[in-house]
N, C-alpha and C positions, 0 to 999 in steps of 0.2 A: 503494499500500499504505500503510495506516495504521500509525502508530508507537505507537498506543495497542493495549492487549490486546483481541482480538476478543471476549473473554468477560469478564463481571464489570464492565468500565469501558466506558461508550460513547464513541464518537467525537463530535465535535461535531456531525456531521451527525444522528446518532441522538437526540441528547438532546431532550427536550420543549421546545416554543417555541423550538427553534433558529431564528435568523434570520441568514443569512449578511452578513456584514458586508464591505464593500470595504475592502480592507487598503492602505495607501499603498505605493507603490513603495519598494524598500529604497534607503536613501541611497547615494551613492557609497562607493566603498571607502575606509577610512581611510587617510590620508597620515601618520598620527603613531599608532604602536601602543602609545604611552605614553599616550594618553589616559585610557584607564580607570585607570591608576595615578595621574595626576593628579586624576581625578575622585575616587577613593578618599581621597587626600591631604586633599581638601576636605570630603568626607562619609564618614568611617569607616563611618558605620551601612550603607553599601551592601554592606559583606562580610557583614554578618548577613541582608540581603535575598538576595544570592546564595546563601548556605549554605541558608537556607529554600527558596528556589527549586529549589535542586539536590535536596534531599530530596523536594519535592513530585514533581518529574519523575521520579526514580526508583521512586517509587511509583505514578505515573500512565502512564509511558511503557512501551511494548514495546522493553526494552534489546536484546533480540537484533536486532531490526531496525533500532535505532538504531545499533549499531555498523557495520551495513553500508551505511548511507546516505552518500551524499557530503556534505562539509562543507556546501557551499553549501545543498544541500536542507535539511540538518538546520537552519541558520541560518534559513532561511526558514519552517520549521515553529515554531520556537522564537520567532520575532519576535512572531507573534500571541499566543502563550502569554504571553510577557513583558509584551507591550503591555496586557493585560487585567490582569495582576498589579499593573503599575505605576499603571495608571488606579485599581485597588482600593484600593491601599494609599496612593494620592495622593502617589507619590514624583516629585519635580520634575524630569523629565528632557527634554531636548530631543532632537530626531531624532537628531542625531550621537551624543549620550550613550547614547541607546538603543540604537544599533547597538553602540557599544563594549561597553555592559553585555551585550548578547547575545552578542557574540563571546567576551568573557570566560567567560561561562557555558558556552559550548560547550568551551572551552580546559578548564574544570573537569571536564566530563564525558567528554572523549574525548581530552584532553591532560594537561597538567601544571600546570593552573591558572594562578597568578600569573607563574609563569617562563615560560610559554609564549612571550610576546613576546620575552623575552631569548634564547631558543633560536633564535628567527627572526631575531634581529638579527645580519647578517653581519659587524659591526664588532666584536661581543664574542667573545673568546677563551676566557674562563673565567668562571663563575658561582659565588660563594662565598657560601652561605647560613650565616651565624652564628645559630643558633636562630630561631623564627618572627619575631623582632623586627628583624633587620637583614638586608641582602642586599646583597653587593658584586659587581662586575664588572670585569673587566679588558679595557680598550680602547686598543689601540697601545701595549701595555706598561706602562700605568698603570692602578692601581686607583682605582675611584669608586663611592661609595654610590649605590644606586639608591632608587627610592620602593615598592618592590615590598611589599606587605603580605600576611600570613598572619593568619587570624582568630584562631589560637592555636596551640599546640603540637600538638594533635591534627589540625589542618587540615594542617600540615607533614608528620606522621606519614603520613596518609592518601596523599599524593603520593610520598612515599619508599617505601611498600609497593607502591604502583601501579608505580614504576621496579623495584625489586628482583624483584618476583614475575613480571615480564615476561620475565626472563631465567632463571627457576627457582631463584632463590636467596631467602634468607630473612634476615631482621634481626629480633633481640628482645633480651631482657635476657641469655639466655644465649649469644648471638652478636652483639654491639653494634656490630660493624663489617662492612662489606661492601664488595667492589668488584663493580661492575656496568657496564652499558653502555645506552643509549638504542637505538631501533631505528635511529637514523641513524648510531650509531657511537660517538656522544659518549662519554668514559669518565667514570664516576660513582663517588665514594668517599663512603660515608655513616658517621657515628659517631652513637649514640644513647646514651642513659642506660644504666648508671649511668657508662660512661667519660666521655661527654660531659656534663660538670657542670651546665652552664645550660640544655641542651636540644640538639636534632639539631643536627648539622654537616652540611652538604652540600658537596662539592666537585664540579664538572662541568667537564671540559675539553672544549670543544665540537670536533665533529667537522667538518673542513672539506669542504664538498661538492665542492670542486674541489681535489684533491691539489697540493702545491706542487710545481712541477718544478724542476730545477736552474737552468734560466734565470731563473725566478721568484725564486729564491733570490739569483741573481746580481744580479737587479735591484734586490733591496731591501737588496744590500750584505751579505748573510751571508758571502760568499766571492767570489773573483774568478775570472774564467774559466780561466786557466792552472790554478789550485788544482783547480777543478772538473775539467778534463780529465785531469789527474793520476789523480783519484779514480775517473773514469769508467774510464780504462784499468785501474786496479787492480782494479775491479769486473769488468771484462770478463776480465781475466787471472787470475781466481779467487784474489785475495788475501785471506784472512780478516782480518775488520776488527771494530774494536771502535769505538762512537761514544760518548763519555763527556761527562758534562756534569751540572751541576745542575738540580733541577726547574724546568720550563717554559724550559730553554734552546734547545729545538728539536731534540732527539735523534730522536724519532720521525718529525718531518717531514722531517729529513735522510734518515734511513732509508729512507722511502718515496721520496724523491727518487733515491736511489742504486740502489734496486731496479728502476728503468726501465732500467738498463745490463746487468742480467742477460739473457744470450742467450735468446731466446724459445723455443727448443726444450727449456731445461732445467726439472725439476720441483722446486718450491720447497715447503717444508713450513713454516708457521708456526707458533709456539706462544707464547701469550699468557695473562695473567691475566685480562684482558678485552679481547677481539678489537678491535682499532683500526686496524691496519695496512691501507693502502689500495693493496697492490702492483698495478701496471698490468701484469699479466703473465698468459698465457693458461693456464698449468698451476701455479696455487697452491692447495695443501690447507691449509685452516685448523683449529687446534686451540687449545682453550681450557681452563684449569684448571676444576676443581669443587671447591667447598668441602664439608665434611663434612656429613652431614644431621642431624636433630635428635637421632638416636642418636650421633653422633659417628663415624658410618661413611660409606664412600662417597667419601672424600676423593681427588682426582686432582691431584698436584702437577705443576710443571713438569718435575721430574727424571723422574718417570715417562712423562710426554709424550714428552720427548727420546729416551728408552730405545725407546718405541713407533715414534717417527718413523724410527729407524734400520731398522726392518723395513718400511719404506714405500718403499724405493727412492729416497729424495730425492738430489737433485744438491747442494741447498744447504738448511741448516737456518737459518731466521732465528727468534731468540727476542726478542720485543719488549723484554724487560728482563731481564737476568741478575741475580738478588738472592740467590741461594742456593746449596745444593749441587749444583743443575743445573749449574753451572759446569764441574764435573768431567767430566761426560757430554758437555757442549758442547766442551770441549778434546779429549776423545777422539774425538769425530765429527771435528772439524776435523783431526786427526791421522791418520784412517783414511779418507782418499778424499772427504771432504766439505769440501774447500777451497773458499773463497769464501764461506762461511757469515759471518753478522753477527749482532751483538747490541749492545744498549745497557747501560751501567751508570752509576750515579750517582757521580761523582768529580769533583774540582775540577782535577785536572791529570793529564796521560798517566801520570805515575810514580804518582800516587794510584790510576788506574784499575787498573795492574798490582798494587798491593798488595791491592785489594779482591779482585781475581780469587784471588790466593793466600789472602786470609781466607776465601772461599766454596768454593774447592777443599778447603781444610780441613775445612770443615762437612760434607764428604761421608764424613768418617771413615775415609778410605783412608790406610794406614800409608805416608805419604810424608814424605821430608825435605823441608825448604824450597828446597834445591837442585834436587830432583827436581821439585817442582811448577814453579819458574821455568823448568827446562828445558822442561816440558810447555808452559808459556805461550809460551816463544821459539821453538818448533817449530810451534806452531800459529796464533798471531796474528803477521800481518805489519805492520798499519798501526792506528794509534789516532787517531782524529780527535776533537780537543777543542772543544766549544762552550761558550759563555758568555753568559748574559743579563746585558747590562750596565746600570748604574745608569739610563741614560736609557730602557730598556725595549726596546732593539733586542737582537737575538740575532746572534752573530758565531761564525765557526769561528776560534778563537784559536790552533790549533796543530795541525799535522799532523805526526805522528811515526812513524817506520819503527823496528820491532823488529828488530835485527840478529843476535842471538844472545846466547850466554852468553860470560863471560870468567871462569873461575873459579865462584864461585857468584853473581857479578852478572850480572844480566840487561841487556843491553847495548841503549840507544836512542840515536837520533838524530834530531833535530828538522829537518823538510825546510822547513815554512813555519810563520811566526807573524804574528799581528795585533799591530801596535804603535800603542797610544793615544798620540796627539800632542798633543790640546787638547779644550777643552769651549767650545762657542760659547755666545752669548748666551741661546739657548732651552735651554740645559743638554744638548744634543746631543753626544755624544762623537765627534770627528773622528779618524781614524786610517788606516793603511794596511797592506795586506797585503805582506809581505817574504819572500823566499827566503832561507835560511840560507846558501845556496851549495853544500850539500852534495847531491850526486846520488843517488838511492836506489839501494840495492844491487839492488833488485827489477828496476831498469830493463834490465838485460841480459836478464831473461826476457821481458820485454815487447816488447824488441827484436826477439827470436827470433820472437814472436807478430805481428810487421809493425807495432809500435806504437812510434814514436820522436817526441821533444819537442824543440821549439827550444832552443837553449843559453840565451836569454833568461828561460825558466821558472825557471832556477835561478840567475839573476845577482843576487847580493845588493845590488848597488849601485843597483839601481832599483825603485820600487814597481811591484806588478804590476797 
């Protein structure tokens, strides 16, 4: 099937005086996806050539057919077309550079242009675009600048519109920020003018193709096996839980790992601003918020989705991130038969997480005293797991605290485990150990009745775990 229109534009075979050419076999696959970016840094004019070619292809190719073609077949078709263009324009490219140029052109047409190689790189966790002039990535917890180039602001905006329109969202001067996601689940946040003073700002939190298991988190040193086993038992025993931490501390990663311990027969409903949870369970129903349309109507917030979820016979509700008045409905759900539900909040300590919950419940407009709100929290939440991203880029569970109830108007908590920083080595890596505080959880008796017991060493404060 030809990728050119059947009417109006002739295929190569239909053109007068057409002489078939023997096309050289494609070069071997690139072992370095950054070759094109290195080429651009040496010859910036290639960006202009790529944009011109892209425009010509849009005019001449049958785009409906193009979108259905396998990538390899499309690359083969374009290689001939690009080779002719390169020869006509006398662009000095060797065979390997030609292949890189074609691959990047395909990325521009069916992917996300210059950032496509970054999305394919498994070592990158975050992509941060600061206007069309610079792009940074995070690898192994550290930021580094890349050689990624955009032609101009318009080039970057085209890619932004491709991302947000794919999930039915919009971004313009009247709505200059948006949360979206890529087809693979990567989370995207965009801000454009007028709030982005110097030009578009894009943040992409990449989606892990293989969700981190608890064993993998233990292997990476995020926590220790005894702590993981206590958390596993708490999930199986339907202890409602909050995962607290700063941006990029690993809250969603831990939430995904903990969800694997939910019994297979339970129905889970997830609620997120941009769907990114990867629950490895057979019975998961996912819901996602929706922003208002151009007329300011049709918005669906997390609070409305939580209320709707309660009518869908959930065993547990998981909110990707609690950040507003939906906290009130979440607490009500936890207190009315949906124990074992989980959510994440942005906070630096377990006590700060409780304060944030108080503030968010207050945003719901319910006429409740502070003592009443705290009482609701104390009866709904059993565990608060605190994470931190350390200065060396590593992520750690730094505290596991149990909410034990109320004493007067004060919410009572007790810390079960903490991470103790001990030293910093020559490479700047922080060395530390996980320790028990020696306090046995109040919920331990409930778990024991369910057949779960723990060795005394799990709570021995004199030895590292």
